[in-house]
C-alpha positions as CSV (number, residue, x, y, z in Angstrom):
1,M,36.5,-1.1,-20.1
2,F,33.8,-0.8,-17.6
3,H,32.6,2.2,-15.4
4,L,29.9,1.9,-12.6
5,S,26.4,3.0,-12.8
6,F,23.5,3.2,-11.0
7,I,20.9,0.6,-12.4
8,A,17.8,3.2,-12.6
9,L,18.8,6.4,-12.9
10,C,22.2,8.1,-12.3
11,C,26.0,7.9,-11.4
12,A,27.4,7.1,-8.2
13,S,29.7,9.7,-6.2
14,I,32.4,9.3,-3.1
15,I,30.7,9.5,0.8
16,T,31.7,12.5,2.0
17,C,29.4,12.5,5.4
18,S,28.3,10.7,8.4
19,P,25.4,9.0,9.2
20,T,23.4,11.9,10.9
21,K,21.9,13.9,8.4
22,N,18.3,13.8,6.7
23,H,15.9,15.8,5.0
24,V,12.0,15.2,3.8
25,F,10.5,15.9,0.9
26,E,6.4,16.0,1.0
27,L,4.4,14.6,-1.8
28,D,0.8,15.2,-2.9
29,V,-1.1,12.0,-2.2
30,E,-3.6,10.1,-4.5
31,Y,-5.6,7.3,-4.2
32,P,-5.6,4.7,-6.8
33,P,-8.8,4.1,-7.8
34,S,-10.4,0.9,-6.6
35,T,-10.5,-2.5,-8.6
36,D,-13.0,-4.9,-9.0
37,Q,-10.9,-7.8,-8.5
38,D,-13.3,-10.2,-10.5
39,S,-12.4,-8.1,-13.7
40,T,-9.9,-8.8,-16.2
41,V,-6.4,-7.3,-16.0
42,N,-5.0,-7.1,-19.7
43,F,-1.6,-6.7,-20.1
44,V,1.2,-7.7,-22.3
45,S,3.0,-10.7,-21.1
46,T,6.8,-10.9,-21.1
47,K,9.7,-13.1,-19.8
48,N,10.2,-14.7,-16.2
49,R,14.0,-14.1,-15.4
50,I,15.7,-11.6,-13.5
51,I,19.2,-12.6,-14.8
52,N,19.1,-16.6,-14.5
53,G,16.6,-16.3,-11.4
54,V,13.1,-18.0,-11.1
55,D,9.7,-16.7,-10.0
56,A,10.1,-15.5,-6.8
57,P,7.3,-17.3,-3.5
58,N,5.4,-15.7,-1.7
59,T,7.0,-12.7,-0.2
60,P,4.7,-10.1,0.2
61,W,7.4,-7.2,2.6
62,V,8.8,-7.2,-1.6
63,A,7.9,-3.9,-2.5
64,R,7.3,-2.1,-5.7
65,I,7.7,1.7,-6.3
66,I,5.1,3.1,-8.4
67,I,5.5,6.5,-10.5
68,N,2.5,6.2,-12.3
69,Y,-0.8,4.0,-12.1
70,N,-3.8,4.6,-14.3
71,R,-7.2,1.9,-14.7
72,T,-9.2,2.0,-17.7
73,Q,-12.3,0.7,-17.6
74,I,-12.7,-1.2,-21.3
75,S,-15.8,-3.3,-20.5
76,S,-18.3,-4.2,-17.7
77,T,-15.7,-7.4,-16.9
78,S,-12.5,-6.1,-18.1
79,F,-9.8,-3.1,-17.9
80,Y,-6.4,-1.8,-18.7
81,L,-4.4,-1.2,-16.1
82,V,-0.8,0.5,-16.9
83,I,1.4,0.2,-14.0
84,V,4.7,2.6,-14.4
85,S,7.6,1.1,-11.8
86,D,11.2,1.4,-12.0
87,C,12.2,0.4,-8.8
88,G,11.6,-1.8,-6.1
89,G,11.6,-1.4,-2.2
90,S,11.2,-3.5,1.4
91,L,8.7,-3.2,3.7
92,V,10.7,-2.6,7.0
93,S,7.9,-1.3,9.3
94,P,3.9,-0.9,8.5
95,H,4.4,2.7,7.0
96,W,7.8,2.5,6.1
97,V,9.5,1.0,3.1
98,L,13.6,1.4,2.1
99,S,14.6,1.7,-1.6
100,A,17.3,3.6,-3.3
101,R,17.4,6.9,-3.3
102,H,18.4,7.6,-7.0
103,C,14.8,6.4,-7.4
104,F,13.3,9.4,-6.8
105,F,15.5,12.2,-7.5
106,D,16.8,13.8,-11.0
107,G,20.0,13.1,-11.8
108,D,20.9,16.4,-12.7
109,D,19.3,17.8,-9.7
110,Q,19.9,15.9,-6.3
111,T,17.2,18.3,-4.7
112,K,14.4,17.9,-6.8
113,L,11.9,14.8,-6.9
114,T,11.0,13.2,-10.7
115,T,7.7,13.3,-9.8
116,N,5.8,14.9,-6.7
117,K,3.3,11.1,-6.6
118,F,4.3,8.2,-5.7
119,W,2.7,4.6,-4.6
120,V,4.0,1.4,-3.4
121,S,2.8,-2.1,-4.0
122,V,3.1,-4.6,-1.5
123,G,1.2,-7.9,-0.6
124,N,2.0,-10.2,-4.1
125,V,4.5,-11.0,-6.6
126,D,2.1,-10.7,-9.6
127,F,3.1,-6.7,-11.0
128,F,-0.6,-5.9,-11.4
129,R,-1.6,-6.9,-7.7
130,G,-1.1,-6.4,-4.5
131,Q,-2.1,-3.3,-2.2
132,I,-1.4,0.1,-4.1
133,I,-1.2,2.8,-1.6
134,P,-0.3,6.2,-1.7
135,A,3.1,7.5,-0.5
136,S,3.1,11.3,2.2
137,N,6.5,12.3,1.7
138,V,10.4,10.6,1.2
139,A,12.9,10.9,3.7
140,V,16.5,10.8,2.7
141,F,19.7,10.7,4.8
142,N,21.6,13.7,2.8
143,Q,19.9,16.6,1.2
144,Y,22.6,16.6,-1.6
145,N,22.6,12.8,-2.2
146,N,27.1,12.8,-1.8
147,G,27.0,8.7,-2.6
148,D,24.1,8.1,-0.1
149,D,22.2,6.1,-2.2
150,L,19.0,5.2,-0.1
151,A,15.4,6.8,1.2
152,L,12.7,5.6,3.1
153,L,9.1,6.0,1.7
154,R,6.3,6.9,4.0
155,L,3.2,5.1,3.1
156,V,0.0,7.1,4.1
157,N,-1.4,4.4,6.4
158,D,0.0,0.9,7.9
159,V,-0.5,-2.4,6.1
160,S,-1.0,-5.8,7.8
161,I,2.1,-7.5,6.6
162,Q,5.0,-8.6,8.3
163,P,8.3,-6.1,7.7
164,I,11.5,-7.5,6.9
165,S,13.6,-8.0,9.3
166,V,16.6,-5.5,9.1
167,Q,20.5,-5.8,9.8
168,Y,21.6,-3.1,11.9
169,D,24.6,-4.7,13.6
170,D,27.8,-4.6,11.7
171,N,29.1,-7.4,12.7
172,I,28.9,-10.2,10.0
173,N,31.6,-10.8,7.9
174,Y,30.5,-11.5,4.6
175,E,33.0,-12.9,2.4
176,G,31.5,-16.4,0.9
177,K,28.5,-16.1,2.1
178,R,25.3,-16.3,-0.2
179,A,22.4,-13.8,0.0
180,T,19.3,-13.8,-2.0
181,I,18.3,-10.9,-4.7
182,Y,14.5,-9.8,-5.9
183,G,13.3,-7.4,-8.5
184,W,10.7,-7.0,-11.4
185,G,13.9,-5.9,-13.7
186,W,15.5,-6.7,-16.7
187,T,15.5,-10.3,-16.9
188,E,18.3,-10.2,-19.9
189,T,20.4,-7.5,-20.8
190,F,18.2,-5.1,-23.2
191,H,14.8,-7.2,-22.7
192,R,11.9,-6.4,-20.8
193,S,11.0,-6.6,-17.6
194,P,8.6,-10.0,-16.2
195,R,5.3,-9.8,-14.3
196,V,6.0,-12.3,-11.6
197,L,8.6,-11.3,-9.0
198,Q,12.0,-12.6,-9.9
199,T,14.5,-14.1,-7.1
200,A,18.1,-15.3,-7.5
201,D,21.1,-16.1,-5.2
202,V,24.3,-14.1,-5.2
203,V,27.6,-14.5,-3.4
204,L,29.3,-11.9,-1.3
205,Y,32.6,-10.7,-1.0
206,G,34.8,-9.4,2.2
207,R,33.6,-6.0,3.6
208,D,37.1,-4.7,2.8
209,Q,36.9,-5.0,-1.1
210,C,34.0,-2.7,-0.9
211,D,33.7,1.0,0.2
212,R,32.5,1.3,4.0
213,N,29.1,2.0,3.0
214,Q,28.6,-0.6,0.8
215,V,27.8,-4.9,0.3
216,C,29.2,-5.9,-2.8
217,A,28.1,-9.5,-4.6
218,N,30.5,-11.4,-7.5
219,P,27.7,-12.0,-10.5
220,T,30.1,-14.3,-12.3
221,I,30.3,-16.9,-9.7
222,T,26.7,-17.6,-9.6
223,K,25.8,-15.7,-13.4
224,T,23.0,-13.9,-11.7
225,N,23.0,-10.2,-11.1
226,A,20.2,-7.3,-10.9
227,C,19.9,-5.3,-13.5
228,Q,17.8,-2.5,-14.9
229,S,14.5,-1.5,-12.8
230,D,15.6,-3.7,-9.7
231,S,17.1,-0.7,-8.2
232,G,16.1,0.0,-4.2
233,G,15.4,-3.6,-4.4
234,P,16.1,-6.3,-1.4
235,L,19.2,-8.2,-1.0
236,V,19.0,-10.5,2.1
237,L,21.5,-12.4,3.9
238,Q,20.5,-16.1,3.5
239,E,21.7,-17.3,6.9
240,N,19.6,-15.3,9.0
241,G,17.4,-13.9,6.6
242,K,17.2,-10.0,7.3
243,L,18.1,-7.6,4.8
244,I,21.8,-6.3,4.7
245,G,21.6,-4.6,1.3
246,I,19.6,-1.9,-1.0
247,V,20.0,-2.5,-5.0
248,A,22.2,0.1,-5.8
249,A,24.8,0.3,-9.4
250,G,26.2,-2.3,-11.4
251,L,29.4,-2.4,-13.4
252,V,28.8,-1.5,-17.8
253,V,31.4,-3.4,-19.7
254,N,31.8,-2.4,-23.5
255,D,28.3,-0.3,-23.0
256,V,26.2,-3.4,-21.5
257,P,24.8,-3.1,-18.3
258,C,24.9,-5.5,-15.3
259,Q,28.0,-6.8,-16.7
260,G,31.2,-7.4,-14.8
261,D,32.2,-8.9,-11.5
262,K,31.0,-7.0,-9.1
263,S,27.3,-5.3,-8.6
264,F,26.8,-2.8,-5.1
265,Y,24.7,-2.8,-2.8
266,T,23.8,-0.3,0.4
267,S,24.7,-1.8,3.8
268,T,22.4,-1.1,6.2
269,S,24.4,-1.6,8.8
270,Y,26.6,1.3,7.7
271,Y,22.9,3.8,8.1
272,A,21.4,1.9,10.8
273,S,21.2,4.7,13.2
274,W,19.3,6.9,10.7
275,I,17.0,3.9,9.3
276,Q,16.3,3.1,12.6
277,R,15.1,7.2,14.1
278,I,13.3,7.7,10.6
279,I,11.3,4.5,10.6
280,Q,10.1,5.3,14.9
281,D,7.6,7.9,13.6
């Protein structure tokens, strides 16, 4: 027996609207404490696999969404750095990060943010490194969700990193094509997350085998998959290097997450006009 659930926080619902709506939630801006690059970062080491993935190469545009950031100095040359992050994202313009809506909202109340402060880290595959930048607002396609699992997080300042190109045209048959996923999420079912960004290949289904606003992959072909805390992360088509999807949901089989023969990604081409309109700001 299986059911569909979001990889991070909430459950899927049916699409009932067209890609024209949006709503903006303002955030409190808090800059992270400065760090001494010569200091030692103390952390708990973890396994380094997405689900059967490998350490990612330099992909500075891959982002992680941070919900808590704290630095505690323990000596003149050492400090503890606590970073809490349940989701990933993709830098799609110098000051906008595309992620999953369910990374930001309470599962029961889709008009209430889980916190009024978010940060984004970009520029490094190491979970504890990179540029950490506060966000000023979250833009969502539909204030009440209705299955539209994407959100854009605005950074308080531009970053000097080349954004990922986004697939806006709905003119590609994905069936049998390979794509790449990235994430700092669970490496195996019920295991902890890695320090180094993980990546893996997946094989895509045809567009007629999932909902119009989704791209779907078959984890059983490659034995790879996104899992808990990979939500919001990128799905990149290998043949053109463009972002085609946002990690959204996976199957749960016999109460075990990230199993089964299908995983789900929010389609960038379906929401192309909305994404382009927001990031022009």
